[in-house]
Residue frames as qw, qx, qy, qz and C-alpha x, y, z in Angstrom:
[[0.343, 0.527, -0.070, -0.774, 105.17, 127.92, 93.34],
 [0.815, 0.368, 0.404, -0.191, 103.34, 126.43, 90.35],
 [0.735, 0.626, 0.038, 0.257, 105.87, 127.57, 87.74],
 [0.370, -0.838, 0.289, 0.278, 109.59, 128.19, 88.05],
 [0.542, 0.692, -0.477, -0.019, 112.81, 128.20, 86.07],
 [0.941, -0.311, 0.118, 0.057, 114.60, 124.94, 86.82],
 [0.691, -0.225, 0.301, 0.617, 117.74, 125.60, 84.78],
 [0.315, 0.925, -0.001, -0.210, 119.25, 128.31, 82.62],
 [0.738, -0.034, 0.321, 0.592, 122.02, 128.22, 80.02],
 [0.146, 0.939, -0.011, -0.312, 123.57, 131.44, 78.73],
 [0.757, 0.098, 0.340, 0.549, 125.84, 131.72, 75.70],
 [0.439, 0.342, 0.253, 0.791, 127.83, 134.68, 74.34],
 [0.194, -0.893, -0.294, -0.280, 126.42, 137.34, 76.67],
 [0.247, -0.925, 0.262, -0.124, 128.80, 139.97, 78.11],
 [0.046, -0.661, 0.746, -0.061, 131.74, 138.13, 79.71],
 [0.703, -0.068, 0.673, -0.218, 130.06, 134.74, 79.52],
 [0.251, 0.290, -0.781, -0.493, 130.92, 132.38, 76.69],
 [0.644, -0.237, -0.641, -0.345, 128.81, 129.69, 78.29],
 [0.140, -0.214, 0.690, -0.677, 127.24, 129.17, 81.70],
 [0.581, -0.308, -0.650, -0.382, 124.68, 126.65, 82.94],
 [0.236, -0.246, 0.620, -0.706, 122.89, 126.78, 86.28],
 [0.504, -0.186, -0.792, -0.289, 120.89, 123.69, 87.22],
 [0.455, -0.418, -0.749, 0.241, 118.44, 122.75, 89.96],
 [0.058, -0.297, 0.113, -0.946, 117.15, 126.26, 90.56],
 [0.252, -0.458, -0.821, 0.228, 114.62, 126.59, 93.36],
 [0.118, -0.887, -0.446, 0.003, 112.52, 129.22, 95.18],
 [0.187, -0.955, 0.179, 0.145, 115.45, 131.35, 96.40],
 [0.866, 0.260, 0.049, 0.423, 118.67, 131.34, 94.36],
 [0.243, -0.934, 0.165, 0.203, 121.73, 133.27, 95.55],
 [0.807, 0.471, -0.061, 0.350, 124.83, 133.78, 93.42],
 [0.435, -0.838, 0.231, 0.236, 128.25, 134.48, 94.91],
 [0.825, 0.238, 0.179, 0.481, 131.73, 134.75, 93.43],
 [0.401, -0.390, 0.068, 0.826, 134.47, 137.28, 92.79],
 [0.291, 0.716, 0.015, -0.634, 133.92, 140.41, 90.72],
 [0.345, 0.525, -0.572, -0.527, 133.44, 139.62, 87.04],
 [0.312, -0.069, 0.947, -0.041, 132.24, 136.06, 87.62],
 [0.194, -0.176, -0.722, -0.641, 128.98, 136.69, 85.75],
 [0.002, -0.383, -0.794, 0.472, 126.53, 137.05, 88.63],
 [0.266, 0.524, 0.172, -0.791, 124.82, 140.19, 87.32],
 [0.266, 0.250, -0.671, -0.646, 124.80, 138.74, 83.81],
 [0.049, -0.266, -0.962, 0.043, 122.54, 135.94, 85.09],
 [0.145, 0.598, 0.514, -0.598, 120.03, 138.59, 86.19],
 [0.218, 0.525, -0.272, -0.777, 120.39, 140.50, 82.92],
 [0.093, 0.055, -0.902, -0.418, 119.83, 137.33, 80.89],
 [0.036, 0.480, 0.857, -0.186, 116.50, 136.63, 82.59],
 [0.117, 0.670, 0.226, -0.697, 115.51, 140.29, 82.29],
 [0.134, 0.384, -0.561, -0.721, 116.45, 140.39, 78.58],
 [0.053, -0.157, -0.953, -0.254, 114.52, 137.20, 77.85],
 [0.090, 0.567, 0.693, -0.437, 111.48, 138.65, 79.61],
 [0.146, 0.481, -0.129, -0.855, 111.43, 141.43, 77.02],
 [0.111, -0.090, -0.843, -0.519, 109.97, 138.96, 74.52],
 [0.155, -0.548, -0.817, 0.085, 106.88, 138.73, 76.73],
 [0.088, -0.945, -0.290, 0.126, 106.84, 142.43, 77.70],
 [0.626, 0.451, -0.014, 0.636, 109.31, 144.72, 75.87],
 [0.041, -0.750, 0.083, -0.655, 108.74, 147.72, 78.15],
 [0.393, -0.142, -0.668, 0.615, 110.05, 148.12, 81.69],
 [0.221, -0.766, -0.508, -0.327, 106.93, 149.53, 83.30],
 [0.521, -0.732, -0.207, 0.388, 108.82, 151.04, 86.24],
 [0.433, -0.388, 0.245, 0.776, 111.68, 152.67, 84.36],
 [0.456, 0.775, 0.237, -0.369, 109.42, 153.64, 81.44],
 [0.221, 0.693, -0.570, -0.383, 111.87, 152.44, 78.79],
 [0.891, 0.227, -0.351, -0.178, 112.48, 149.32, 76.67],
 [0.846, -0.486, 0.211, 0.065, 114.18, 146.58, 78.67],
 [0.847, 0.220, 0.111, 0.471, 116.89, 146.02, 76.07],
 [0.225, 0.796, -0.084, 0.555, 117.74, 149.73, 76.18],
 [0.542, -0.778, 0.204, -0.242, 118.05, 149.59, 79.97],
 [0.935, -0.181, 0.159, 0.259, 120.43, 146.61, 79.80],
 [0.626, 0.534, 0.016, 0.568, 122.64, 148.64, 77.46],
 [0.061, 0.751, -0.122, 0.646, 122.74, 151.77, 79.64],
 [0.695, -0.685, -0.143, -0.168, 122.41, 150.52, 83.21],
 [0.837, -0.249, -0.089, 0.479, 126.08, 149.77, 83.86],
 [0.488, 0.012, 0.076, 0.869, 127.67, 152.86, 82.33],
 [0.064, 0.686, 0.384, -0.615, 124.71, 155.22, 82.21],
 [0.263, 0.619, -0.282, -0.684, 124.97, 155.80, 78.47],
 [0.061, -0.167, 0.886, 0.427, 124.47, 154.27, 75.04],
 [0.714, 0.245, 0.077, -0.651, 121.59, 153.15, 72.84],
 [0.841, 0.066, 0.536, -0.013, 120.81, 149.73, 71.42],
 [0.709, 0.699, 0.084, 0.042, 121.55, 150.85, 67.87],
 [0.309, 0.833, -0.396, 0.234, 125.04, 152.12, 68.72],
 [0.218, -0.592, 0.699, -0.337, 126.11, 150.08, 71.77],
 [0.936, -0.081, 0.067, -0.337, 124.50, 146.66, 71.32],
 [0.737, 0.423, -0.501, 0.164, 127.85, 145.13, 70.31],
 [0.069, -0.550, 0.637, -0.535, 128.97, 145.55, 73.93],
 [0.804, -0.210, 0.314, -0.459, 126.62, 142.73, 74.96],
 [0.927, 0.290, -0.232, -0.061, 128.35, 140.14, 72.77],
 [0.809, -0.475, 0.239, 0.251, 131.09, 138.01, 74.30],
 [0.536, -0.315, 0.415, 0.664, 134.45, 139.36, 73.08],
 [0.310, 0.601, -0.121, -0.726, 132.46, 141.44, 70.52],
 [0.137, -0.060, 0.906, 0.395, 131.98, 138.28, 68.42],
 [0.489, 0.312, 0.210, -0.787, 128.79, 139.49, 66.82],
 [0.496, 0.223, -0.690, -0.479, 128.73, 136.67, 64.26],
 [0.287, -0.139, -0.931, 0.176, 127.66, 134.34, 67.09],
 [0.429, -0.589, -0.374, -0.573, 124.15, 134.56, 68.51],
 [0.204, -0.277, 0.637, -0.690, 123.45, 135.33, 72.14],
 [0.588, -0.230, -0.711, -0.310, 121.39, 132.44, 73.51],
 [0.310, -0.261, 0.586, -0.702, 119.33, 132.22, 76.70],
 [0.555, -0.082, -0.776, -0.288, 117.87, 128.78, 77.30],
 [0.449, -0.298, 0.491, -0.685, 115.33, 128.08, 80.06],
 [0.403, -0.180, -0.890, -0.118, 113.98, 124.79, 81.33],
 [0.445, -0.349, 0.169, -0.807, 110.76, 125.44, 83.21],
 [0.195, -0.125, -0.953, 0.194, 109.24, 123.17, 85.83],
 [0.476, -0.195, 0.042, -0.856, 105.55, 123.17, 86.65],
 [0.561, -0.015, 0.714, -0.419, 102.85, 120.96, 88.12],
 [0.787, 0.476, 0.104, -0.379, 101.61, 120.28, 84.59],
 [0.907, 0.289, 0.114, 0.284, 104.69, 119.59, 82.45],
 [0.469, -0.513, 0.234, 0.680, 108.29, 120.68, 81.95],
 [0.533, 0.809, 0.238, 0.077, 108.98, 123.02, 79.06],
 [0.583, -0.252, 0.214, 0.742, 112.04, 124.41, 77.31],
 [0.314, 0.929, 0.189, -0.041, 112.19, 127.89, 75.80],
 [0.660, -0.097, 0.207, 0.715, 115.19, 129.11, 73.80],
 [0.145, 0.956, 0.142, -0.213, 115.68, 132.83, 73.23],
 [0.711, 0.132, 0.250, 0.644, 118.10, 134.19, 70.63],
 [0.042, 0.908, -0.001, -0.417, 119.66, 137.56, 69.83],
 [0.730, 0.310, 0.313, 0.522, 121.08, 137.59, 66.29],
 [0.294, -0.466, 0.016, 0.834, 123.22, 140.69, 65.84],
 [0.085, 0.067, 0.550, 0.828, 121.93, 141.34, 62.32],
 [0.110, -0.629, -0.753, -0.160, 118.26, 141.35, 63.35],
 [0.019, 0.095, -0.127, 0.987, 116.77, 144.83, 63.65],
 [0.009, 0.514, 0.828, -0.227, 113.48, 144.94, 65.57],
 [0.023, -0.721, -0.394, -0.569, 110.63, 147.35, 64.96],
 [0.025, -0.496, 0.309, -0.811, 110.28, 150.29, 67.35],
 [0.692, -0.396, 0.129, -0.590, 107.65, 148.47, 69.42],
 [0.967, -0.005, -0.251, -0.037, 109.45, 145.15, 69.50],
 [0.595, -0.671, 0.427, 0.113, 112.28, 143.55, 71.45],
 [0.384, 0.629, -0.646, -0.199, 115.47, 142.33, 69.73],
 [0.327, -0.223, 0.897, -0.197, 115.01, 139.08, 71.66],
 [0.666, 0.154, -0.459, -0.567, 113.50, 136.27, 69.56],
 [0.712, -0.210, 0.604, -0.289, 112.14, 132.86, 70.53],
 [0.148, 0.334, -0.850, -0.379, 113.36, 129.82, 68.64],
 [0.775, 0.141, 0.417, -0.454, 110.67, 127.46, 67.30],
 [0.116, -0.269, 0.878, 0.377, 111.04, 124.32, 65.21],
 [0.522, -0.005, -0.592, -0.613, 108.85, 122.29, 62.87],
 [0.348, -0.163, -0.903, 0.191, 108.33, 119.76, 65.66],
 [0.011, -0.392, -0.579, 0.715, 106.51, 122.36, 67.72],
 [0.402, 0.640, 0.160, -0.635, 104.94, 124.42, 64.95],
 [0.642, 0.191, 0.659, 0.342, 104.62, 122.40, 61.69],
 [0.374, 0.880, 0.294, -0.020, 103.42, 125.52, 59.86],
 [0.287, -0.758, 0.350, 0.470, 107.01, 126.80, 59.91],
 [0.555, 0.020, 0.692, 0.460, 107.67, 124.69, 56.81],
 [0.377, 0.792, 0.471, 0.090, 105.34, 127.00, 54.87],
 [0.017, -0.972, 0.144, 0.185, 107.92, 129.78, 55.22],
 [0.381, 0.742, -0.546, -0.074, 110.59, 128.95, 52.63],
 [0.903, 0.019, -0.429, 0.021, 110.73, 125.33, 53.87],
 [0.034, -0.669, 0.546, -0.503, 112.45, 126.49, 57.07],
 [0.638, -0.131, -0.738, 0.175, 113.36, 123.90, 59.70],
 [0.385, -0.587, -0.496, 0.511, 113.34, 126.52, 62.44],
 [0.124, 0.733, 0.170, 0.647, 112.51, 130.20, 62.79],
 [0.279, -0.219, -0.491, 0.795, 113.10, 132.86, 65.42],
 [0.092, -0.724, -0.568, -0.381, 109.87, 134.70, 66.22],
 [0.055, 0.246, -0.275, 0.928, 109.44, 138.17, 67.69],
 [0.108, 0.310, 0.741, -0.586, 106.73, 139.02, 70.20],
 [0.447, 0.458, 0.061, -0.766, 104.68, 140.61, 67.40],
 [0.845, 0.312, 0.417, -0.123, 104.95, 137.57, 65.13],
 [0.429, 0.793, -0.403, -0.157, 107.75, 138.73, 62.84],
 [0.967, -0.113, 0.179, 0.143, 110.08, 135.89, 61.89],
 [0.052, 0.806, -0.560, -0.184, 113.83, 135.78, 61.39],
 [0.979, 0.190, -0.071, 0.012, 115.25, 132.93, 59.35],
 [0.502, -0.731, 0.398, 0.235, 118.71, 132.17, 60.84],
 [0.744, 0.070, 0.528, 0.403, 119.76, 130.33, 57.68],
 [0.440, 0.629, 0.384, 0.513, 118.91, 133.02, 55.12],
 [0.302, -0.278, -0.228, 0.883, 119.31, 135.99, 57.51],
 [0.159, -0.307, -0.397, -0.850, 115.99, 137.41, 56.33],
 [0.152, 0.251, 0.695, -0.656, 112.85, 138.48, 58.17],
 [0.263, -0.247, -0.591, -0.722, 109.17, 138.44, 57.24],
 [0.528, -0.195, 0.259, -0.785, 105.70, 138.74, 58.70],
 [0.305, -0.094, -0.944, -0.086, 103.95, 135.65, 60.06],
 [0.605, -0.441, -0.075, -0.659, 100.82, 134.79, 62.01],
 [0.720, 0.014, -0.678, 0.148, 102.58, 132.32, 64.30],
 [0.066, -0.422, 0.522, -0.738, 102.57, 134.18, 67.63],
 [0.761, -0.247, 0.127, -0.587, 99.39, 132.44, 68.78],
 [0.903, 0.122, -0.413, 0.011, 101.06, 129.11, 68.06],
 [0.355, 0.356, -0.610, 0.612, 103.84, 130.03, 70.48],
 [0.394, -0.319, 0.377, -0.776, 101.32, 130.97, 73.15],
 [0.874, -0.092, -0.244, -0.411, 99.56, 127.64, 72.65],
 [0.877, -0.024, -0.424, 0.228, 102.55, 125.71, 74.03],
 [0.516, 0.041, -0.389, 0.762, 104.17, 128.34, 76.28],
 [0.224, -0.765, -0.268, -0.541, 101.41, 130.55, 77.69],
 [0.690, -0.696, -0.171, 0.102, 102.30, 129.94, 81.36],
 [0.715, -0.162, 0.046, 0.678, 106.01, 130.50, 80.77],
 [0.243, 0.497, 0.226, 0.802, 105.41, 133.70, 78.81],
 [0.407, -0.810, -0.244, -0.345, 103.15, 135.02, 81.58],
 [0.771, -0.500, -0.101, 0.383, 105.85, 134.18, 84.14],
 [0.576, 0.035, 0.136, 0.805, 108.47, 136.13, 82.15],
 [0.073, 0.728, 0.368, 0.574, 106.15, 139.03, 81.31],
 [0.423, -0.867, -0.139, -0.226, 106.02, 140.26, 84.90],
 [0.795, -0.104, -0.229, 0.553, 109.71, 139.82, 85.80],
 [0.168, -0.981, -0.010, -0.101, 111.18, 142.65, 87.90],
 [0.706, 0.233, -0.269, 0.612, 114.80, 143.82, 88.10],
 [0.402, -0.912, -0.084, -0.012, 115.80, 145.61, 91.31],
 [0.721, 0.140, -0.132, 0.666, 119.15, 147.39, 91.30],
 [0.349, -0.572, -0.269, 0.692, 120.67, 150.51, 92.83],
 [0.115, 0.036, 0.353, 0.928, 119.84, 152.60, 89.75],
 [0.189, -0.646, -0.702, -0.233, 116.15, 152.51, 90.61],
 [0.130, 0.247, -0.181, 0.943, 115.26, 156.08, 91.65],
 [0.085, 0.362, 0.652, -0.660, 112.87, 157.64, 94.14],
 [0.379, 0.349, -0.107, -0.850, 111.08, 159.55, 91.36],
 [0.432, 0.072, -0.800, -0.411, 110.45, 156.29, 89.50],
 [0.155, -0.226, -0.894, 0.353, 109.10, 154.81, 92.72],
 [0.190, 0.387, 0.385, -0.816, 106.75, 157.76, 93.25],
 [0.424, 0.365, -0.273, -0.783, 105.49, 157.94, 89.68],
 [0.556, 0.199, -0.703, -0.396, 105.27, 154.27, 88.68],
 [0.407, -0.045, -0.891, 0.198, 104.89, 152.19, 91.84],
 [0.029, -0.133, -0.671, 0.729, 103.28, 153.98, 94.75],
 [0.518, 0.021, -0.131, -0.845, 100.01, 154.85, 93.05],
 [0.723, -0.040, -0.638, -0.262, 99.37, 151.10, 92.81],
 [0.346, 0.000, -0.768, 0.539, 100.65, 150.58, 96.35],
 [0.239, 0.057, 0.374, -0.894, 98.07, 153.05, 97.70],
 [0.628, 0.017, -0.369, -0.685, 95.28, 151.65, 95.49],
 [0.749, -0.084, -0.655, -0.058, 95.80, 148.21, 97.04],
 [0.535, -0.771, 0.141, -0.317, 96.49, 149.66, 100.53],
 [0.901, 0.045, -0.258, 0.345, 99.83, 147.90, 100.56],
 [0.116, 0.713, -0.302, 0.622, 101.24, 151.04, 102.18],
 [0.717, -0.589, 0.170, -0.332, 100.27, 149.43, 105.48],
 [0.974, -0.052, -0.001, 0.221, 102.70, 146.58, 104.83],
 [0.541, 0.532, -0.183, 0.625, 105.52, 148.96, 103.90],
 [0.281, -0.750, 0.201, -0.564, 104.83, 151.02, 107.02],
 [0.890, -0.428, 0.113, -0.105, 105.02, 147.92, 109.23],
 [0.881, 0.223, -0.058, 0.414, 108.25, 146.89, 107.50],
 [0.294, 0.660, -0.191, 0.665, 109.84, 150.33, 107.99],
 [0.531, -0.711, 0.158, -0.432, 108.79, 150.53, 111.65],
 [0.971, -0.208, -0.085, 0.082, 110.46, 147.21, 112.38],
 [0.802, -0.088, 0.023, 0.590, 114.00, 148.42, 111.70],
 [0.434, 0.354, 0.157, 0.813, 114.35, 151.86, 110.14],
 [0.145, -0.345, 0.065, -0.925, 111.81, 154.41, 111.49],
 [0.198, -0.270, -0.903, 0.269, 110.08, 152.95, 114.59],
 [0.088, 0.470, 0.466, -0.745, 107.99, 156.10, 115.18],
 [0.111, -0.010, -0.552, -0.826, 106.64, 156.42, 111.62],
 [0.417, 0.281, 0.568, -0.651, 102.87, 157.03, 111.75],
 [0.690, 0.572, 0.414, -0.158, 101.94, 156.91, 108.07],
 [0.420, -0.085, 0.519, 0.740, 103.18, 157.30, 104.50],
 [0.317, 0.802, 0.404, -0.305, 101.79, 160.09, 102.35],
 [0.510, 0.469, 0.276, 0.666, 102.31, 162.27, 99.31],
 [0.276, -0.717, -0.217, 0.602, 103.49, 165.75, 100.27],
 [0.423, 0.892, 0.132, 0.089, 103.32, 168.87, 98.05],
 [0.588, -0.428, 0.220, 0.650, 106.72, 170.09, 96.90],
 [0.111, 0.672, -0.227, -0.697, 108.08, 172.56, 94.38],
 [0.121, 0.268, -0.804, -0.516, 108.18, 169.81, 91.75],
 [0.616, -0.181, -0.583, -0.499, 104.72, 168.40, 92.44],
 [0.786, -0.494, 0.136, -0.345, 104.26, 165.76, 95.11],
 [0.348, 0.465, -0.791, 0.191, 106.84, 163.61, 96.87],
 [0.799, -0.319, -0.507, -0.063, 106.55, 160.52, 99.03],
 [0.006, 0.559, -0.508, 0.655, 107.17, 161.13, 102.74],
 [0.514, -0.294, -0.773, 0.225, 106.90, 159.52, 106.16],
 [0.358, -0.741, -0.041, -0.567, 104.79, 161.22, 108.81],
 [0.509, 0.006, -0.670, 0.540, 106.69, 161.18, 112.11],
 [0.314, -0.682, -0.587, 0.303, 105.39, 162.46, 115.47],
 [0.224, -0.695, -0.088, 0.677, 107.05, 165.88, 115.06],
 [0.180, 0.614, -0.368, -0.674, 107.47, 166.31, 111.28],
 [0.899, 0.377, 0.206, -0.087, 107.37, 164.65, 107.87],
 [0.345, -0.571, 0.608, 0.430, 110.49, 163.31, 106.17],
 [0.686, 0.558, -0.256, -0.391, 110.76, 162.91, 102.40],
 [0.986, 0.031, 0.124, 0.112, 111.99, 159.54, 101.13],
 [0.580, 0.680, -0.210, 0.395, 114.95, 161.39, 99.59],
 [0.112, -0.757, 0.414, -0.493, 116.07, 162.49, 103.05],
 [0.919, -0.359, 0.103, -0.127, 116.04, 159.07, 104.69],
 [0.402, -0.591, 0.669, 0.206, 119.27, 157.22, 105.38],
 [0.347, 0.410, -0.712, -0.452, 120.64, 155.15, 102.52],
 [0.024, -0.004, 0.995, -0.100, 119.62, 151.86, 104.13],
 [0.349, 0.452, 0.624, -0.534, 116.00, 152.87, 104.72],
 [0.433, 0.589, -0.176, -0.659, 115.67, 154.44, 101.28],
 [0.274, 0.331, -0.838, -0.338, 117.08, 151.40, 99.46],
 [0.164, 0.140, 0.940, -0.264, 114.88, 149.08, 101.51],
 [0.447, 0.549, 0.382, -0.594, 111.77, 150.98, 100.40],
 [0.380, 0.568, -0.465, -0.563, 112.97, 151.08, 96.78],
 [0.184, 0.201, -0.948, -0.163, 113.44, 147.29, 96.73],
 [0.186, 0.210, 0.876, -0.392, 110.45, 146.31, 98.87],
 [0.442, 0.432, 0.190, -0.763, 107.76, 148.31, 97.06],
 [0.543, 0.352, -0.543, -0.534, 107.95, 146.60, 93.62],
 [0.099, 0.095, -0.983, 0.122, 108.16, 143.23, 95.39],
 [0.329, 0.272, 0.668, -0.610, 104.68, 143.76, 96.83],
 [0.571, 0.496, -0.030, -0.654, 103.20, 144.30, 93.37],
 [0.356, 0.393, -0.789, -0.309, 104.79, 141.22, 91.77],
 [0.756, -0.092, 0.544, -0.354, 103.29, 137.73, 91.67],
 [0.887, 0.244, 0.391, 0.017, 103.93, 134.43, 89.87],
 [0.565, 0.795, -0.145, 0.167, 107.18, 135.63, 88.33],
 [0.768, -0.011, -0.208, 0.605, 110.92, 136.13, 88.78],
 [0.162, -0.986, 0.028, -0.036, 112.32, 138.96, 90.88],
 [0.775, 0.299, -0.161, 0.533, 115.96, 139.75, 90.17],
 [0.394, -0.919, -0.015, 0.008, 117.72, 141.46, 93.08],
 [0.665, 0.481, -0.269, 0.504, 121.23, 142.84, 92.68],
 [0.426, 0.164, -0.490, 0.743, 123.33, 143.21, 95.84],
 [0.408, -0.749, -0.392, -0.344, 120.57, 143.91, 98.40],
 [0.680, -0.467, -0.301, 0.479, 123.19, 144.31, 101.14],
 [0.361, 0.396, 0.036, 0.844, 124.29, 147.70, 99.76],
 [0.143, -0.485, 0.144, -0.851, 124.03, 150.39, 102.49],
 [0.759, -0.455, -0.291, -0.364, 122.48, 147.88, 104.91],
 [0.286, -0.499, 0.701, -0.422, 123.42, 147.24, 108.53],
 [0.179, 0.032, -0.982, -0.054, 123.13, 143.48, 109.24],
 [0.221, 0.347, 0.719, -0.561, 119.95, 144.19, 111.22],
 [0.461, 0.522, -0.030, -0.717, 118.41, 146.01, 108.29],
 [0.325, 0.325, -0.794, -0.398, 119.55, 143.28, 105.91],
 [0.021, 0.125, 0.972, -0.200, 117.84, 140.65, 108.06],
 [0.347, 0.477, 0.464, -0.661, 114.62, 142.69, 108.14],
 [0.457, 0.507, -0.336, -0.649, 114.62, 143.17, 104.36],
 [0.208, 0.213, -0.931, -0.212, 115.45, 139.51, 103.70],
 [0.179, 0.269, 0.872, -0.367, 112.59, 138.32, 105.89],
 [0.424, 0.554, 0.190, -0.691, 110.21, 140.73, 104.15],
 [0.381, 0.472, -0.588, -0.536, 111.39, 139.61, 100.69],
 [0.112, 0.081, -0.989, -0.052, 111.16, 135.89, 101.48],
 [0.274, 0.374, 0.731, -0.500, 107.72, 136.19, 103.11],
 [0.457, 0.574, -0.043, -0.678, 106.49, 138.15, 100.10],
 [0.272, 0.367, -0.800, -0.389, 108.00, 135.55, 97.75],
 [0.059, 0.114, 0.982, -0.142, 106.18, 132.73, 99.51],
 [0.329, 0.507, 0.526, -0.599, 102.86, 134.59, 99.64],
 [0.477, 0.702, -0.032, -0.529, 102.97, 135.79, 96.02],
 [0.901, 0.198, 0.359, 0.141, 104.70, 132.80, 94.41],
 [0.271, 0.911, -0.303, -0.070, 107.88, 134.62, 93.43],
 [0.922, 0.016, -0.008, 0.387, 111.12, 133.00, 92.38],
 [0.173, -0.958, 0.171, 0.149, 114.02, 135.10, 93.64],
 [0.817, 0.300, -0.051, 0.490, 117.42, 135.44, 91.96],
 [0.329, -0.941, 0.057, 0.049, 119.87, 137.35, 94.17],
 [0.687, 0.425, -0.301, 0.507, 123.50, 138.39, 93.71],
 [0.503, -0.859, 0.034, -0.087, 125.59, 139.21, 96.75],
 [0.504, 0.487, -0.549, 0.455, 129.05, 139.66, 98.26],
 [0.390, -0.554, 0.365, -0.639, 127.67, 139.41, 101.81],
 [0.335, 0.047, -0.922, 0.188, 128.37, 136.47, 104.10],
 [0.257, 0.115, 0.574, -0.769, 125.72, 137.90, 106.45],
 [0.640, 0.213, -0.160, -0.721, 123.09, 137.55, 103.72],
 [0.553, 0.157, -0.804, -0.156, 123.99, 133.89, 103.18],
 [0.158, -0.051, -0.859, 0.485, 123.56, 133.10, 106.87],
 [0.380, 0.202, 0.323, -0.843, 120.37, 135.15, 107.18],
 [0.625, 0.221, -0.422, -0.618, 118.89, 133.54, 104.05],
 [0.393, 0.091, -0.914, 0.050, 119.70, 130.06, 105.32],
 [0.027, 0.167, 0.773, -0.611, 117.78, 130.59, 108.57],
 [0.435, 0.303, 0.171, -0.830, 114.78, 132.47, 107.14],
 [0.559, 0.215, -0.605, -0.525, 114.26, 130.11, 104.20],
 [0.296, -0.030, -0.939, 0.171, 114.27, 127.15, 106.58],
 [0.152, 0.236, 0.596, -0.753, 111.80, 128.90, 108.88],
 [0.510, 0.376, 0.009, -0.774, 109.42, 129.69, 105.98],
 [0.744, 0.162, 0.648, -0.022, 109.77, 126.34, 104.23],
 [0.531, 0.801, -0.125, -0.248, 111.29, 127.82, 101.07],
 [0.912, 0.134, 0.118, 0.369, 113.86, 126.10, 98.90],
 [0.081, -0.939, 0.271, 0.198, 117.27, 127.81, 99.01],
 [0.896, 0.140, 0.141, 0.397, 120.29, 127.18, 96.83],
 [0.164, -0.888, 0.256, 0.345, 123.58, 129.08, 96.91],
 [0.852, 0.441, 0.120, 0.254, 125.71, 129.01, 93.76],
 [0.399, -0.686, 0.311, 0.523, 129.40, 129.79, 93.64],
 [0.694, 0.706, 0.132, 0.048, 130.42, 131.10, 90.20],
 [0.457, -0.588, 0.416, 0.522, 133.94, 131.13, 88.76],
 [0.660, 0.737, 0.058, -0.132, 134.63, 132.37, 85.23],
 [0.767, -0.154, 0.337, 0.523, 137.68, 131.17, 83.34],
 [0.117, -0.513, 0.311, 0.792, 139.72, 133.27, 80.93],
 [0.061, 0.100, 0.809, 0.576, 137.92, 131.53, 78.06],
 [0.416, -0.123, -0.092, -0.896, 134.55, 132.81, 79.32],
 [0.641, -0.239, -0.702, -0.198, 133.27, 129.42, 80.46],
 [0.360, -0.525, 0.360, -0.682, 131.69, 129.71, 83.90],
 [0.432, -0.064, -0.883, 0.174, 131.96, 126.93, 86.45],
 [0.504, -0.453, 0.046, -0.734, 128.90, 126.95, 88.72],
 [0.400, -0.013, -0.877, 0.266, 128.92, 124.94, 91.95],
 [0.567, -0.623, -0.259, -0.472, 125.97, 124.60, 94.28],
 [0.138, 0.305, -0.720, 0.609, 126.96, 124.97, 97.93],
 [0.585, -0.467, -0.626, -0.219, 124.66, 122.84, 100.04],
 [0.450, -0.807, 0.045, -0.381, 123.81, 123.89, 103.59],
 [0.879, -0.424, 0.055, 0.209, 126.12, 121.35, 105.32],
 [0.705, 0.289, 0.045, 0.646, 129.00, 122.51, 103.11],
 [0.012, 0.788, 0.011, 0.616, 128.32, 126.16, 103.97],
 [0.662, -0.723, 0.061, -0.186, 128.29, 125.37, 107.70],
 [0.914, -0.159, 0.057, 0.368, 131.43, 123.23, 107.49],
 [0.521, 0.529, 0.007, 0.670, 133.38, 125.92, 105.62],
 [0.186, -0.800, 0.072, -0.566, 132.46, 128.53, 108.22],
 [0.828, -0.559, 0.009, -0.034, 133.16, 126.25, 111.19],
 [0.841, -0.106, 0.091, 0.523, 136.74, 125.76, 110.04],
 [0.237, -0.718, 0.030, 0.654, 137.15, 129.48, 109.43],
 [0.312, 0.027, 0.613, 0.725, 136.87, 129.51, 105.64],
 [0.328, 0.497, 0.149, -0.789, 134.82, 132.03, 103.68],
 [0.630, 0.367, 0.676, 0.104, 132.65, 130.46, 100.91],
 [0.369, 0.905, 0.058, -0.203, 133.00, 133.68, 98.91],
 [0.032, -0.794, 0.571, 0.206, 136.72, 132.91, 98.53],
 [0.906, 0.032, 0.422, -0.008, 136.47, 129.46, 96.97],
 [0.674, 0.721, -0.119, 0.109, 138.45, 130.65, 93.94],
 [0.030, 0.759, -0.596, 0.260, 141.47, 130.98, 96.26],
 [0.673, -0.339, 0.601, -0.266, 140.80, 127.86, 98.31]]
């Protein structure tokens, strides 16, 4: 793909004091014990993307609000935001640092979340750090050496802890337009994505582009071999998505968990392009055969639509499936083992393909490296 994240550094977010992941590629899979910080990697990218597009178009809510509520199902930014700070140390800024790689030039973008900054209702609390070296006009604002800019152009001075209006947003876009576009369209796929959200926010676009034919082919391959078509069916609450089978129609709600989750994850993938797709635990509810079918679909879509995938998993089957399919499709694959210390510093080790094979040949599970 023409643009991708090559490395990411996260500081002071959730259970992570500091974590750096280098040499990212087309497909990036994160493994490790519970609490290692795998999902926080996805949340960091998703949070940073809110600078480019504050609203989650599928969930119909601000991205920063979803990060607050998605784990426990409750809370608002104004009352629960402290839960995002490592050890509740709100005097330290959350930082998300990206190094981008492209055919044109590498670029670094640093995003900050100062606890004291209060965004406007239409803005994200995520700010982008800019210096005089990149935007000399910053010096005109109280002789600042650096400022944090919001997506609407508001500035936060980290030294004086004050904010004011600026006209500097276009200056940011002048040196980071491709990176901002990449982040703008980022998609987070997790098991809290609902059928009603799929019906209302995704499938209208799927039908408009006749991508329903691709979903139908995908579903026939593993889940519903006799499915004839996908349609909207009248119901007491309006219209629901359903599969037409030879003898009846079956609502998406009534499908098995594996088939339903496959459709929920696959549909937004088809609408994404030139961006990051963040997939949390795709093995949930999947038989290994279904997992292989979904993984092939996701990787083929990623190659066709220039997507960079970030995947968390606890599944050894997924690692083996991903290894074979990525090789077949000519996609870069890197598996990262994450281990978080008591101090919040995360050790990240890339497991190369020969290492993965060697571990399995001698009967060792790469997911258990913290014990080995």
